N, C-alpha and C positions, 0 to 999 in steps of 0.2 A: 639810816645805816644801809650800806650796801656791801656786797660781797663780790670777790673775784675768785674764780677757780683757776689756779695755775699749777700745772703738773699734778693734777688730781688733789691738790691741797686747796682748801677754802680759806681765804683771807677776808677778814672783816674790816670795814672802814667806817669811821664816824666823824662827822664835821660838827662836833659839839664845842662846849666851852673850853675843854682841855685842849682841843685842836687849835682853837683861836689863841689861847694863851701861848702855845708853843710857836705857832707860825708868826705871831706878831713880834716875837723876839728877834726874828730874822732880818728886820729892817727898821731903821729909825730915821726920823727927820726932825729938824729943829722946830720948836713950837713958835709960831709967829708972835712977836711982841713980848716973849718971855726969854730973855737971854740965858743961855746955858741949859734950858729945859728941852728935853727930847721926848718925842712921841713915837710909840711903837706902831708901825704901819705895815708890818709884814704881810698881813692878809690882803690888803689892797694891792700891794705889789705882786703878790703871787697870783691873785685873780687876773690882774692885767696881763701878766706873762702867759697864763693859761689861755686867755682870750686871744693872745697873739700866736698861739700854737707852740709855745716853748715846751718841748717834750721833757727836758731835764727838770723844769719846774713842776710839771705834771707828776713826775716820779717823786720829787721831794714832798709834794703835797700828799701823795698817797702814803709815803712812809710815815709822815706825821699823823695822818688820819688813822693809821693802823696802830699807833702807840696805845699800849694798854691791853691789846688783844693778843691772844695766842692762837695760832702761830704768828710770829712776827715776820712781816715781809721785809726784805732787804732791798737795797738799791740794785744789787746784782740780780736778784730774782726778777725784779721788775724790768731791768734792762734786757735780760734774756727773753722774758715774756714778750716785750714789745718788738725786739729784733727778730725773734724766731717763731713765736706762736700766734701773736695777735694778727688777725686778718684786717681789722679796720680801726686804725688809730683814731680817726675822727669820731667813731662811736664811743671810744673810751673818753676822749675829751668831752664829748656831749654828756655822757653819763656823769662825769665828775662835775661839770658845770650845773647840770640838773640838780644834783644833790646839794651843791653849794647854794643854789637858789631856793631850795626847799628847807634846809636845816635852819632851825630857829636862831642859832648862834651866828649864822653867816648870811642869811637872806636879805637883811636890810642893806648891808654893804654891797652885796651882789646887785640888788635892784638899783642902787644909786650908781654903780659903775656901768651897768647896762644902759641906764637912762643917759648918762654922760656920753657914752659911745654913740648911742642913737642920735642925740642932739648934735654931736660933732659931725656925724655922717650927713645929717640933714643940712647942716651949714656949709658943708664942703662943696 
């Protein structure tokens, strides 16, 4: 779990099972070999977008990771924070990636995606 202080308000974020359940619902793909069956893959897509520097996906991930905590962070709070208060967006991306890599619920997918990116870079 990590925290962000925005306008003197502390927000908590957790990349646990509840987070994975919520984020996986955001994207689906057909299951190979099983017609009509869909697989939830939102976490993979979100991680890939964050790796690409997608700030809107970063905000969405943070909103979902804050679910169940009080106070609740909103898209507007995060947008204002990034636009007006945050000094280093790369640091925020790095912090989120670090927590995704360490959380039990997300670390296996993170490692697999990081390995795939590294292999693609080596082959390029």
